[in-house]
C-alpha positions in Angstrom: -7.5 97.5 -45.1 -11.1 96.7 -44.4 -11.8 94.0 -41.7 -13.4 91.8 -44.3 -10.3 91.8 -46.3 -8.0 90.9 -43.3 -10.4 88.1 -42.3 -10.5 86.6 -45.9 -6.6 86.9 -46.1 -6.0 85.2 -42.8 -8.6 82.5 -43.2 -7.4 81.7 -46.7 -4.0 81.4 -45.3 -5.4 78.9 -42.7 -6.9 76.9 -45.4 -3.8 76.7 -47.4 -1.8 75.6 -44.4 -4.2 72.7 -43.7 -4.2 71.7 -47.3 -0.4 71.7 -47.3 -0.2 69.7 -44.1 1.5 72.7 -42.2 -1.1 73.1 -39.5 -0.7 70.2 -37.4 0.3 71.5 -34.0 -1.7 71.3 -30.7 -4.1 74.1 -32.0 -4.8 72.6 -35.4 -5.4 75.1 -38.1 -5.8 77.8 -35.5 -2.1 78.0 -35.4 -2.2 79.3 -39.0 -3.9 82.4 -37.7 -1.3 83.1 -35.0 -4.0 84.8 -33.0 -6.8 82.3 -31.9 -5.2 79.4 -30.5 -5.9 77.6 -27.1 -8.0 78.0 -25.1 -10.7 79.2 -27.5 -10.4 76.5 -30.2 -9.3 73.5 -28.3 -11.3 70.4 -27.3 -14.6 71.5 -28.8 -15.5 68.1 -30.5 -15.6 64.6 -29.1 -14.0 61.7 -30.8 -17.3 60.2 -31.8 -18.0 63.3 -33.9 -14.6 63.8 -35.4 -13.9 60.0 -36.1 -16.1 59.9 -39.1 -14.7 63.1 -40.6 -11.7 63.9 -42.7 -8.6 65.0 -40.8 -8.5 68.2 -42.8 -12.1 69.2 -41.6 -11.1 68.9 -38.0 -7.8 70.7 -38.5 -9.7 73.5 -40.3 -12.1 74.1 -37.4 -11.4 77.6 -36.0 -14.5 78.0 -33.9 -15.2 78.7 -30.2 -17.8 76.2 -29.5 -19.8 73.3 -31.0 -23.2 74.5 -32.2 -24.0 71.1 -33.7 -23.8 69.5 -30.1 -26.0 72.2 -28.6 -28.5 73.0 -31.4 -31.6 70.9 -31.8 -31.3 69.4 -35.3 -34.1 67.1 -36.5 -34.1 64.7 -39.5 -35.4 66.3 -42.7 -34.5 69.8 -41.7 -32.4 72.4 -43.8 -29.4 73.8 -41.9 -27.3 76.9 -42.9 -23.9 77.4 -41.4 -22.6 81.1 -41.6 -18.9 81.2 -42.2 -18.6 77.4 -42.7 -14.7 77.3 -43.1 -13.4 73.8 -43.7 -17.0 72.4 -43.3 -16.9 70.5 -40.1 -20.2 71.8 -38.8 -21.9 71.5 -42.0 -20.8 67.8 -42.4 -21.9 67.1 -38.8 -25.2 68.9 -39.4 -25.9 67.0 -42.6 -25.5 63.7 -40.9 -28.0 64.7 -38.2 -30.4 66.0 -40.8 -30.3 62.8 -42.6 -30.8 62.0 -46.4 -34.2 64.0 -46.3 -32.5 67.0 -45.0 -29.9 69.4 -46.3 -27.0 71.5 -45.0 -25.6 74.6 -46.5 -22.2 76.0 -45.9 -21.7 79.8 -46.6 -18.1 81.2 -46.9 -16.4 84.1 -48.7 -13.0 82.5 -48.8 -12.1 80.5 -52.0 -9.4 78.5 -50.4 -11.8 77.4 -47.4 -14.6 76.6 -49.9 -12.2 74.4 -52.0 -11.1 72.7 -48.7 -14.7 72.1 -47.6 -15.7 70.7 -50.9 -12.8 68.2 -50.7 -13.7 67.4 -47.2 -17.2 66.7 -48.4 -15.9 64.4 -51.1 -13.7 62.5 -48.6 -16.6 62.1 -46.1 -19.0 60.9 -48.8 -21.8 63.3 -47.7 -24.3 64.0 -50.4 -26.9 66.4 -48.8 -24.4 69.5 -48.5 -23.9 72.4 -50.7 -21.2 74.9 -50.1 -22.0 78.5 -51.2 -19.7 81.5 -51.9 -20.8 84.6 -50.2 -20.8 87.0 -47.4 -22.8 86.4 -44.2 -24.2 90.0 -44.6 -25.8 89.1 -47.8 -26.9 85.4 -47.7 -27.6 84.0 -51.2 -30.6 81.9 -50.3 -34.3 82.8 -50.6 -36.5 84.2 -47.8 -37.9 81.5 -45.4 -35.8 78.7 -46.8 -34.1 77.1 -43.8 -35.0 75.6 -40.5 -31.9 76.3 -38.5 -29.1 78.9 -38.7 -25.8 77.9 -37.1 -22.4 79.6 -36.8 -19.2 78.9 -35.0 -17.2 82.1 -33.9 -17.8 84.0 -37.1 -20.6 86.5 -36.5 -18.2 88.4 -34.2 -15.8 88.9 -37.1 -18.4 90.9 -39.1 -18.3 94.8 -39.0 -22.1 94.9 -39.6 -23.6 92.4 -37.1 -27.0 94.0 -37.4 -27.2 93.2 -41.2 -25.9 89.6 -40.5 -28.7 89.1 -37.9 -31.4 90.6 -40.2 -30.2 88.2 -42.9 -30.4 85.1 -40.6 -34.0 86.2 -39.7 -34.9 86.6 -43.3 -33.8 83.2 -44.5 -35.2 81.4 -41.4 -38.7 79.9 -41.9 -41.4 81.1 -39.4 -40.5 79.1 -36.3 -36.9 78.7 -37.4 -34.1 78.6 -34.9 -31.0 80.7 -34.6 -28.4 78.5 -32.8 -24.7 79.8 -32.9 -21.5 79.7 -30.9 -19.8 83.0 -30.5 -17.5 85.0 -28.3 -19.2 87.7 -26.3 -18.1 90.0 -23.5 -19.4 91.0 -20.1 -18.8 94.7 -19.5 -16.4 97.1 -21.2 -13.3 96.0 -23.2 -10.2 98.2 -23.6 -10.4 100.3 -26.8 -6.9 99.4 -27.9 -7.9 95.7 -28.0 -10.9 96.6 -30.1 -8.7 98.6 -32.5 -6.3 95.7 -33.2 -7.2 94.2 -36.5 -5.4 90.9 -36.0 -7.6 90.4 -32.9 -10.7 90.7 -34.9 -9.4 87.7 -36.8 -8.6 86.1 -33.5 -12.3 86.1 -32.4 -11.7 88.6 -29.6 -11.9 92.3 -30.5 -15.2 92.0 -32.5 -17.1 90.4 -29.8 -20.4 92.0 -28.7 -21.3 92.7 -25.1 -23.9 90.0 -24.2 -26.7 92.5 -23.6 -26.0 94.3 -26.9 -26.1 91.0 -28.6 -29.6 90.3 -27.1 -30.7 93.8 -28.1 -29.6 93.3 -31.7 -31.3 89.9 -32.0 -34.5 91.5 -30.6 -34.3 94.4 -33.1 -33.8 91.8 -36.0 -37.3 90.2 -35.0 -36.1 87.3 -32.9 -37.7 86.1 -29.8 -36.9 83.5 -27.0 -33.3 84.9 -26.9 -30.8 83.2 -24.6 -27.0 83.2 -24.1 -25.5 80.3 -22.3 -21.8 80.7 -21.4 -19.6 77.7 -22.4 -16.2 78.9 -21.6 -15.2 82.0 -19.5 -11.6 83.2 -20.0 -9.1 84.2 -17.2 -6.1 86.3 -16.9 -3.8 83.5 -18.2 -6.0 82.8 -21.1 -6.1 86.6 -22.0 -2.2 86.4 -22.1 -2.6 83.6 -24.7 -5.0 85.8 -26.7 -2.8 88.8 -26.6 0.7 87.3 -27.0 2.4 88.7 -30.1 -0.2 91.2 -30.9 1.8 94.3 -30.1 -0.2 94.7 -27.0 1.2 95.3 -23.5 0.0 92.0 -22.1 0.7 92.8 -18.4 -1.3 96.1 -18.7 -4.3 94.7 -20.8 -4.7 91.0 -19.2 -6.1 92.1 -15.9 -8.6 94.3 -17.6 -10.0 91.5 -19.7 -10.2 88.8 -17.0 -13.5 87.1 -17.0 -14.9 89.6 -19.5 -14.6 87.3 -22.5 -16.5 84.1 -22.9 -17.5 81.7 -25.5 -21.3 81.3 -25.4 -24.2 79.3 -27.1 -26.7 81.8 -28.4 -30.2 80.8 -29.1 -33.3 82.6 -30.6 -36.3 81.8 -32.7 -38.1 83.6 -35.6 -41.8 83.9 -34.5 -43.9 81.2 -35.9 -46.7 83.5 -36.9 -47.5 87.2 -37.1 -49.9 88.6 -34.6 -50.7 91.7 -36.6 -50.1 93.2 -40.0 -46.5 94.1 -40.6 -45.2 92.3 -37.5 -43.1 89.9 -39.4 -39.7 91.3 -40.7 -37.8 90.1 -43.7 
């Protein structure tokens, strides 16, 4: 089975559990994935942010960070969330963009889209639109958004270069790329990368930080920066790997400190300096 299908199946299952009220443990909806629980997904949003949102939007949050807290979002801007899930980051972005702005959420999973639209209805947020599609093929025109955000989703793609090229394409000149993602520092054991369930659990698909920077630069971005937000230790690694058919005692010491959640920033150049320098 392709990685995309595994991701779609698992995240659809997570959405259904939230909808049925089954994902209400300490890790929220992440418990529905059985692979991306604490410490990655816990304590990412403060009460002031979540207090105005439907409970289901909070429970369906499967991210590794809070891009809406770290990204500069201005009133009147258009924001696109890649892999929007239950819609928490879209709804938060829409509030910050204000009535004159707009927030799009893009997801490929029907159950997540249905959950997100219901959360939008409950929240009473009008300046939001949830789109069905893949982050490798964004269904929006060139130069149509001011900010691209994402929360622990790009690492799940098997074609990250295409995702970054698409993000560059839909951004307006001067637009910002501001995502939370899991990245690595140094080599990761091959058997971790081969485990399909760990792709869904935000781990095995993670790029090495220098590789992430290089891919963003090749896509055309500038002003690239990676800011660690959480660095994981051996005991965290045990939590990641438990129940995945991996020898935890053998693997955990090899991944200590090599996985981290990070906030990744970049910008699309504001103007071309020569013919052909802009990419789309």
